[in-house]
Short mmCIF file of the C-alpha atoms (twelve columns), coordinates in Angstrom:
data_MODEL
# 
_entry.id   MODEL 
# 
loop_
_atom_site.group_PDB 
_atom_site.id 
_atom_site.type_symbol 
_atom_site.label_atom_id 
_atom_site.label_alt_id 
_atom_site.label_comp_id 
_atom_site.label_asym_id 
_atom_site.label_seq_id 
_atom_site.Cartn_x 
_atom_site.Cartn_y 
_atom_site.Cartn_z 
_atom_site.pdbx_PDB_model_num 
ATOM 1   C CA . MET A 1   -15.752 7.010  -33.787 1 
ATOM 2   C CA . ALA A 2   -18.367 9.217  -32.191 1 
ATOM 3   C CA . PRO A 3   -20.132 7.880  -29.082 1 
ATOM 4   C CA . VAL A 4   -23.672 6.601  -29.615 1 
ATOM 5   C CA . ALA A 5   -26.744 7.221  -27.465 1 
ATOM 6   C CA . LEU A 6   -30.245 5.764  -27.605 1 
ATOM 7   C CA . ILE A 7   -32.904 8.270  -26.537 1 
ATOM 8   C CA . THR A 8   -36.502 7.146  -26.045 1 
ATOM 9   C CA . GLY A 9   -39.580 9.357  -26.255 1 
ATOM 10  C CA . VAL A 10  -38.475 11.617 -29.116 1 
ATOM 11  C CA . GLY A 11  -41.779 11.918 -30.961 1 
ATOM 12  C CA . ARG A 12  -42.399 15.669 -30.772 1 
ATOM 13  C CA . ARG A 13  -40.213 18.709 -31.361 1 
ATOM 14  C CA . ARG A 14  -41.549 20.321 -28.172 1 
ATOM 15  C CA . GLY A 15  -40.694 17.288 -26.064 1 
ATOM 16  C CA . ILE A 16  -37.816 16.978 -23.608 1 
ATOM 17  C CA . GLY A 17  -36.438 14.060 -25.602 1 
ATOM 18  C CA . ALA A 18  -35.990 16.260 -28.670 1 
ATOM 19  C CA . GLY A 19  -34.159 18.856 -26.585 1 
ATOM 20  C CA . ILE A 20  -31.833 16.200 -25.221 1 
ATOM 21  C CA . ALA A 21  -31.188 14.912 -28.741 1 
ATOM 22  C CA . ALA A 22  -30.209 18.380 -29.958 1 
ATOM 23  C CA . GLY A 23  -27.906 18.900 -26.994 1 
ATOM 24  C CA . LEU A 24  -26.100 15.584 -27.366 1 
ATOM 25  C CA . ALA A 25  -25.745 16.089 -31.112 1 
ATOM 26  C CA . ALA A 26  -24.024 19.391 -30.389 1 
ATOM 27  C CA . ASP A 27  -21.600 17.478 -28.150 1 
ATOM 28  C CA . GLY A 28  -20.723 15.061 -30.952 1 
ATOM 29  C CA . TRP A 29  -22.970 12.105 -30.156 1 
ATOM 30  C CA . ASP A 30  -24.526 9.931  -32.852 1 
ATOM 31  C CA . LEU A 31  -28.127 9.156  -31.954 1 
ATOM 32  C CA . ALA A 32  -30.776 6.473  -32.182 1 
ATOM 33  C CA . LEU A 33  -34.142 8.127  -31.525 1 
ATOM 34  C CA . SER A 34  -37.122 6.060  -30.415 1 
ATOM 35  C CA . TYR A 35  -40.710 7.288  -30.621 1 
ATOM 36  C CA . TRP A 36  -44.298 6.071  -30.871 1 
ATOM 37  C CA . LEU A 37  -46.645 8.512  -32.601 1 
ATOM 38  C CA . PRO A 38  -49.894 6.667  -31.718 1 
ATOM 39  C CA . TYR A 39  -49.292 7.672  -28.090 1 
ATOM 40  C CA . ASP A 40  -49.101 11.370 -28.954 1 
ATOM 41  C CA . GLU A 41  -52.199 11.002 -31.137 1 
ATOM 42  C CA . ARG A 42  -54.117 9.249  -28.341 1 
ATOM 43  C CA . LEU A 43  -53.374 12.048 -25.892 1 
ATOM 44  C CA . GLY A 44  -53.869 14.815 -28.460 1 
ATOM 45  C CA . TYR A 45  -50.463 16.379 -27.865 1 
ATOM 46  C CA . GLU A 46  -49.353 19.157 -30.171 1 
ATOM 47  C CA . ARG A 47  -46.932 17.953 -32.813 1 
ATOM 48  C CA . GLY A 48  -46.089 18.274 -36.473 1 
ATOM 49  C CA . ALA A 49  -46.916 15.423 -38.823 1 
ATOM 50  C CA . ALA A 50  -43.222 14.826 -39.516 1 
ATOM 51  C CA . ASP A 51  -41.658 15.748 -36.169 1 
ATOM 52  C CA . PRO A 52  -39.227 12.792 -35.788 1 
ATOM 53  C CA . GLU A 53  -38.140 12.908 -39.437 1 
ATOM 54  C CA . GLU A 54  -37.613 16.667 -39.395 1 
ATOM 55  C CA . LEU A 55  -35.603 16.504 -36.174 1 
ATOM 56  C CA . ALA A 56  -33.456 13.686 -37.558 1 
ATOM 57  C CA . GLU A 57  -32.720 15.613 -40.756 1 
ATOM 58  C CA . GLU A 58  -31.838 18.731 -38.783 1 
ATOM 59  C CA . LEU A 59  -29.358 16.789 -36.647 1 
ATOM 60  C CA . ARG A 60  -27.874 15.003 -39.670 1 
ATOM 61  C CA . ARG A 61  -27.097 18.378 -41.219 1 
ATOM 62  C CA . THR A 62  -24.751 18.991 -38.276 1 
ATOM 63  C CA . GLY A 63  -22.745 15.937 -39.326 1 
ATOM 64  C CA . ARG A 64  -24.225 13.457 -36.884 1 
ATOM 65  C CA . ARG A 65  -25.491 9.996  -37.729 1 
ATOM 66  C CA . VAL A 66  -29.130 9.630  -36.663 1 
ATOM 67  C CA . ALA A 67  -31.320 6.520  -36.771 1 
ATOM 68  C CA . LEU A 68  -35.075 6.633  -36.193 1 
ATOM 69  C CA . VAL A 69  -36.482 3.557  -34.462 1 
ATOM 70  C CA . PRO A 70  -40.254 3.594  -33.816 1 
ATOM 71  C CA . ALA A 71  -41.205 1.266  -30.963 1 
ATOM 72  C CA . ASP A 72  -44.367 0.590  -28.979 1 
ATOM 73  C CA . LEU A 73  -42.825 0.208  -25.519 1 
ATOM 74  C CA . GLU A 74  -46.041 -1.283 -24.150 1 
ATOM 75  C CA . ASP A 75  -44.953 -4.368 -26.101 1 
ATOM 76  C CA . PRO A 76  -42.211 -6.159 -24.123 1 
ATOM 77  C CA . ASP A 77  -40.690 -7.640 -27.274 1 
ATOM 78  C CA . ALA A 78  -40.338 -4.176 -28.812 1 
ATOM 79  C CA . ALA A 79  -38.651 -2.828 -25.694 1 
ATOM 80  C CA . ALA A 80  -36.222 -5.750 -25.485 1 
ATOM 81  C CA . ARG A 81  -35.297 -5.438 -29.182 1 
ATOM 82  C CA . LEU A 82  -34.863 -1.673 -29.294 1 
ATOM 83  C CA . PRO A 83  -31.211 -1.390 -28.140 1 
ATOM 84  C CA . GLY A 84  -30.237 -4.148 -30.564 1 
ATOM 85  C CA . CYS A 85  -31.896 -2.281 -33.425 1 
ATOM 86  C CA . ALA A 86  -29.934 0.820  -32.474 1 
ATOM 87  C CA . VAL A 87  -26.682 -1.144 -32.384 1 
ATOM 88  C CA . GLU A 88  -27.383 -2.594 -35.830 1 
ATOM 89  C CA . SER A 89  -27.797 0.908  -37.232 1 
ATOM 90  C CA . LEU A 90  -25.038 2.812  -35.447 1 
ATOM 91  C CA . GLY A 91  -22.811 0.434  -33.489 1 
ATOM 92  C CA . PRO A 92  -22.383 -0.168 -29.738 1 
ATOM 93  C CA . LEU A 93  -24.208 2.207  -27.408 1 
ATOM 94  C CA . GLN A 94  -22.474 4.233  -24.719 1 
ATOM 95  C CA . ALA A 95  -25.598 5.920  -23.331 1 
ATOM 96  C CA . LEU A 96  -29.283 5.184  -22.790 1 
ATOM 97  C CA . VAL A 97  -31.593 8.119  -22.013 1 
ATOM 98  C CA . LEU A 98  -35.091 7.106  -20.921 1 
ATOM 99  C CA . SER A 99  -37.356 10.081 -21.665 1 
ATOM 100 C CA . HIS A 100 -40.441 8.118  -22.731 1 
ATOM 101 C CA . ALA A 101 -43.545 7.925  -20.538 1 
ATOM 102 C CA . GLU A 102 -47.167 6.901  -20.386 1 
ATOM 103 C CA . SER A 103 -48.893 9.778  -18.596 1 
ATOM 104 C CA . VAL A 104 -52.671 9.947  -18.249 1 
ATOM 105 C CA . ASP A 105 -54.111 11.755 -15.210 1 
ATOM 106 C CA . SER A 106 -56.341 9.761  -12.849 1 
ATOM 107 C CA . GLY A 107 -56.642 9.285  -9.108  1 
ATOM 108 C CA . ILE A 108 -57.116 6.471  -6.637  1 
ATOM 109 C CA . LEU A 109 -60.853 6.146  -7.241  1 
ATOM 110 C CA . ASP A 110 -61.034 6.556  -11.010 1 
ATOM 111 C CA . THR A 111 -57.899 4.791  -12.294 1 
ATOM 112 C CA . THR A 112 -58.753 1.723  -14.355 1 
ATOM 113 C CA . VAL A 113 -56.815 -1.515 -14.199 1 
ATOM 114 C CA . GLN A 114 -56.076 -1.152 -17.900 1 
ATOM 115 C CA . SER A 115 -54.539 2.297  -17.401 1 
ATOM 116 C CA . PHE A 116 -52.591 1.200  -14.331 1 
ATOM 117 C CA . ASP A 117 -51.134 -1.777 -16.170 1 
ATOM 118 C CA . ARG A 118 -50.252 0.313  -19.230 1 
ATOM 119 C CA . HIS A 119 -48.356 2.829  -17.088 1 
ATOM 120 C CA . TYR A 120 -46.315 0.079  -15.476 1 
ATOM 121 C CA . ALA A 121 -45.721 -1.647 -18.811 1 
ATOM 122 C CA . VAL A 122 -44.326 1.510  -20.439 1 
ATOM 123 C CA . ASN A 123 -42.713 3.347  -17.543 1 
ATOM 124 C CA . VAL A 124 -41.301 0.407  -15.579 1 
ATOM 125 C CA . ARG A 125 -41.243 -2.880 -17.486 1 
ATOM 126 C CA . ALA A 126 -39.988 -1.330 -20.715 1 
ATOM 127 C CA . SER A 127 -37.324 0.617  -18.828 1 
ATOM 128 C CA . TRP A 128 -36.095 -2.579 -17.142 1 
ATOM 129 C CA . LEU A 129 -35.921 -4.393 -20.489 1 
ATOM 130 C CA . LEU A 130 -34.150 -1.460 -22.127 1 
ATOM 131 C CA . ILE A 131 -31.563 -1.216 -19.348 1 
ATOM 132 C CA . ALA A 132 -30.935 -4.962 -19.421 1 
ATOM 133 C CA . ALA A 133 -30.466 -5.022 -23.195 1 
ATOM 134 C CA . PHE A 134 -28.283 -1.911 -23.032 1 
ATOM 135 C CA . ALA A 135 -26.096 -3.492 -20.341 1 
ATOM 136 C CA . ARG A 136 -25.647 -6.714 -22.322 1 
ATOM 137 C CA . GLN A 137 -24.196 -4.889 -25.323 1 
ATOM 138 C CA . LEU A 138 -21.754 -2.691 -23.386 1 
ATOM 139 C CA . THR A 139 -18.084 -2.823 -24.290 1 
ATOM 140 C CA . ALA A 140 -15.252 -2.666 -21.770 1 
ATOM 141 C CA . ALA A 141 -15.545 1.132  -21.794 1 
ATOM 142 C CA . GLY A 142 -18.910 0.916  -20.026 1 
ATOM 143 C CA . GLY A 143 -21.777 3.356  -20.377 1 
ATOM 144 C CA . SER A 144 -24.416 5.493  -18.699 1 
ATOM 145 C CA . VAL A 145 -28.166 5.308  -18.116 1 
ATOM 146 C CA . ILE A 146 -30.207 8.431  -17.398 1 
ATOM 147 C CA . ALA A 147 -33.963 8.359  -16.727 1 
ATOM 148 C CA . LEU A 148 -36.478 11.161 -16.316 1 
ATOM 149 C CA . THR A 149 -38.777 10.936 -13.316 1 
ATOM 150 C CA . SER A 150 -41.484 12.913 -11.507 1 
ATOM 151 C CA . ASP A 151 -42.747 13.629 -7.979  1 
ATOM 152 C CA . HIS A 152 -46.347 14.010 -9.093  1 
ATOM 153 C CA . THR A 153 -48.727 11.571 -7.405  1 
ATOM 154 C CA . VAL A 154 -51.861 13.406 -6.237  1 
ATOM 155 C CA . GLY A 155 -54.544 12.970 -8.895  1 
ATOM 156 C CA . ASN A 156 -52.033 11.130 -11.044 1 
ATOM 157 C CA . LEU A 157 -51.769 7.742  -9.361  1 
ATOM 158 C CA . PRO A 158 -50.550 5.393  -12.124 1 
ATOM 159 C CA . TYR A 159 -48.012 7.858  -13.489 1 
ATOM 160 C CA . GLY A 160 -46.593 8.842  -10.115 1 
ATOM 161 C CA . ALA A 161 -46.490 5.299  -8.761  1 
ATOM 162 C CA . SER A 162 -44.789 3.958  -11.873 1 
ATOM 163 C CA . LYS A 163 -42.224 6.767  -11.802 1 
ATOM 164 C CA . GLY A 164 -41.416 5.835  -8.208  1 
ATOM 165 C CA . ALA A 165 -40.773 2.269  -9.349  1 
ATOM 166 C CA . LEU A 166 -38.634 3.577  -12.218 1 
ATOM 167 C CA . ASP A 167 -36.453 5.474  -9.728  1 
ATOM 168 C CA . ARG A 168 -35.695 2.321  -7.739  1 
ATOM 169 C CA . LEU A 169 -35.008 0.331  -10.898 1 
ATOM 170 C CA . VAL A 170 -32.501 2.813  -12.309 1 
ATOM 171 C CA . LEU A 171 -30.730 3.461  -9.022  1 
ATOM 172 C CA . ALA A 172 -30.397 -0.281 -8.440  1 
ATOM 173 C CA . ALA A 173 -28.680 -0.562 -11.827 1 
ATOM 174 C CA . ALA A 174 -25.952 1.804  -10.618 1 
ATOM 175 C CA . HIS A 175 -24.877 -0.828 -8.087  1 
ATOM 176 C CA . GLU A 176 -25.997 -4.127 -9.572  1 
ATOM 177 C CA . LEU A 177 -24.372 -3.424 -12.946 1 
ATOM 178 C CA . SER A 178 -21.303 -1.587 -11.709 1 
ATOM 179 C CA . HIS A 179 -19.070 -4.497 -12.755 1 
ATOM 180 C CA . LEU A 180 -19.974 -3.543 -16.350 1 
ATOM 181 C CA . ARG A 181 -18.770 0.027  -15.698 1 
ATOM 182 C CA . LEU A 182 -22.363 1.205  -15.999 1 
ATOM 183 C CA . ARG A 183 -23.395 4.426  -14.270 1 
ATOM 184 C CA . ALA A 184 -27.066 5.265  -13.711 1 
ATOM 185 C CA . ASN A 185 -28.831 8.420  -12.541 1 
ATOM 186 C CA . VAL A 186 -32.368 9.814  -12.412 1 
ATOM 187 C CA . ILE A 187 -33.389 13.403 -13.185 1 
ATOM 188 C CA . ASN A 188 -36.537 15.183 -12.035 1 
ATOM 189 C CA . PRO A 189 -36.845 17.987 -14.624 1 
ATOM 190 C CA . GLY A 190 -39.620 19.889 -12.844 1 
ATOM 191 C CA . PRO A 191 -42.515 21.618 -14.626 1 
ATOM 192 C CA . VAL A 192 -41.681 21.808 -18.339 1 
ATOM 193 C CA . ASP A 193 -44.412 22.859 -20.770 1 
ATOM 194 C CA . THR A 194 -44.102 20.405 -23.628 1 
ATOM 195 C CA . GLY A 195 -47.623 21.115 -24.856 1 
ATOM 196 C CA . TRP A 196 -49.745 19.651 -22.068 1 
ATOM 197 C CA . MET A 197 -50.287 22.785 -19.950 1 
ATOM 198 C CA . THR A 198 -53.360 24.998 -20.130 1 
ATOM 199 C CA . GLY A 199 -52.937 28.712 -19.629 1 
ATOM 200 C CA . GLN A 200 -54.267 28.418 -16.081 1 
ATOM 201 C CA . VAL A 201 -51.913 25.573 -15.170 1 
ATOM 202 C CA . ARG A 202 -48.991 27.463 -16.654 1 
ATOM 203 C CA . ALA A 203 -49.770 30.596 -14.631 1 
ATOM 204 C CA . GLU A 204 -50.241 28.631 -11.398 1 
ATOM 205 C CA . LEU A 205 -46.958 26.798 -11.797 1 
ATOM 206 C CA . VAL A 206 -44.992 29.925 -12.650 1 
ATOM 207 C CA . ALA A 207 -46.371 31.585 -9.500  1 
ATOM 208 C CA . MET A 208 -45.071 28.684 -7.384  1 
ATOM 209 C CA . GLN A 209 -41.594 28.642 -8.941  1 
ATOM 210 C CA . PRO A 210 -38.859 30.390 -6.915  1 
ATOM 211 C CA . THR A 211 -37.142 31.194 -10.223 1 
ATOM 212 C CA . GLY A 212 -40.287 32.799 -11.655 1 
ATOM 213 C CA . ARG A 213 -40.278 30.667 -14.794 1 
ATOM 214 C CA . LEU A 214 -40.999 27.170 -16.032 1 
ATOM 215 C CA . GLY A 215 -38.310 24.737 -17.031 1 
ATOM 216 C CA . THR A 216 -37.344 24.137 -20.628 1 
ATOM 217 C CA . ALA A 217 -36.247 21.092 -22.554 1 
ATOM 218 C CA . GLN A 218 -32.827 22.732 -22.836 1 
ATOM 219 C CA . ASP A 219 -32.552 22.930 -19.030 1 
ATOM 220 C CA . THR A 220 -32.916 19.165 -18.827 1 
ATOM 221 C CA . ALA A 221 -30.643 18.623 -21.820 1 
ATOM 222 C CA . ASN A 222 -27.904 20.648 -20.139 1 
ATOM 223 C CA . LEU A 223 -27.858 18.299 -17.147 1 
ATOM 224 C CA . VAL A 224 -27.943 15.196 -19.342 1 
ATOM 225 C CA . ARG A 225 -25.011 16.560 -21.330 1 
ATOM 226 C CA . PHE A 226 -23.051 17.133 -18.127 1 
ATOM 227 C CA . LEU A 227 -23.785 13.663 -16.759 1 
ATOM 228 C CA . LEU A 228 -22.609 12.086 -20.011 1 
ATOM 229 C CA . SER A 229 -19.452 14.187 -20.138 1 
ATOM 230 C CA . ASP A 230 -16.092 13.444 -18.537 1 
ATOM 231 C CA . GLN A 231 -16.827 16.204 -16.025 1 
ATOM 232 C CA . GLY A 232 -19.939 14.348 -14.818 1 
ATOM 233 C CA . ALA A 233 -18.387 10.894 -14.651 1 
ATOM 234 C CA . TRP A 234 -18.129 10.877 -10.822 1 
ATOM 235 C CA . ILE A 235 -21.915 11.215 -10.400 1 
ATOM 236 C CA . ASN A 236 -23.603 7.841  -10.052 1 
ATOM 237 C CA . GLY A 237 -26.652 6.356  -8.345  1 
ATOM 238 C CA . GLN A 238 -28.267 9.758  -7.763  1 
ATOM 239 C CA . ARG A 239 -31.768 11.203 -8.054  1 
ATOM 240 C CA . LEU A 240 -31.165 14.778 -9.146  1 
ATOM 241 C CA . HIS A 241 -33.670 17.637 -8.933  1 
ATOM 242 C CA . SER A 242 -33.123 19.970 -11.861 1 
ATOM 243 C CA . ASN A 243 -36.431 21.737 -11.287 1 
ATOM 244 C CA . GLY A 244 -35.798 25.347 -10.341 1 
ATOM 245 C CA . GLY A 245 -36.718 24.619 -6.720  1 
ATOM 246 C CA . ALA A 246 -40.271 23.520 -7.530  1 
ATOM 247 C CA . PRO A 247 -42.174 22.278 -4.461  1 
ATOM 248 C CA . ALA A 248 -42.729 18.527 -4.605  1 
ATOM 249 C CA . GLY A 249 -45.882 16.501 -4.051  1 
ATOM 250 C CA . GLN A 250 -49.010 17.916 -5.623  1 
ATOM 251 C CA . LEU A 251 -47.408 19.678 -8.567  1 
ATOM 252 C CA . PRO A 252 -47.289 17.923 -11.956 1 
ATOM 253 C CA . VAL A 253 -43.498 17.701 -11.985 1 
# 
């Protein structure tokens, strides 16, 4: 049987989650893909009307089993149920990739309580519930959790603060759940244009990159693929910067 991974945040073809899905499918993984289109609509992100369905069909044509599982991760019940829904469709999970996020720019003085709470509900609480449910269904073979994080905090208070909490949560899982043979790592993918950058932002970020280019979804997918491979099995409890050497702090990465 092929290994099975649940990937969250796979609502748009341009997103990092979609790139990770394509990479893992190429490595022989069957996939449960979670998404929530109302979030993309609320933020006005570029997407096709049938992005998740088209991606799923493309991956199925490679011989992989793919289940689509829409879930509003602001709802704690939806987050807690999601791994179980994936198991019902495809069987026990060996990997959980957390690529979902609530991300709405605001600073210390203009962040609303509603926005702050939503960021923590989606980025932290849902991730905790997903990891817990994932851990409870693990077989003796164990499994791996990978989360995507960010160093951005200036002018982006609720997102940056909640990502910091996510880091601690995932890295704690590497130790607290080690008796279940669970490994857990965090990736900072750096500046990747998934449709949110303006031309000015794109030019400014490229100028600051030592590599002279922005990251791509495939760059992040390559590291996820390695961490989930036998060759990456010794890496655990780490916060990895796969960001082309991007300077941390004020950049939206």
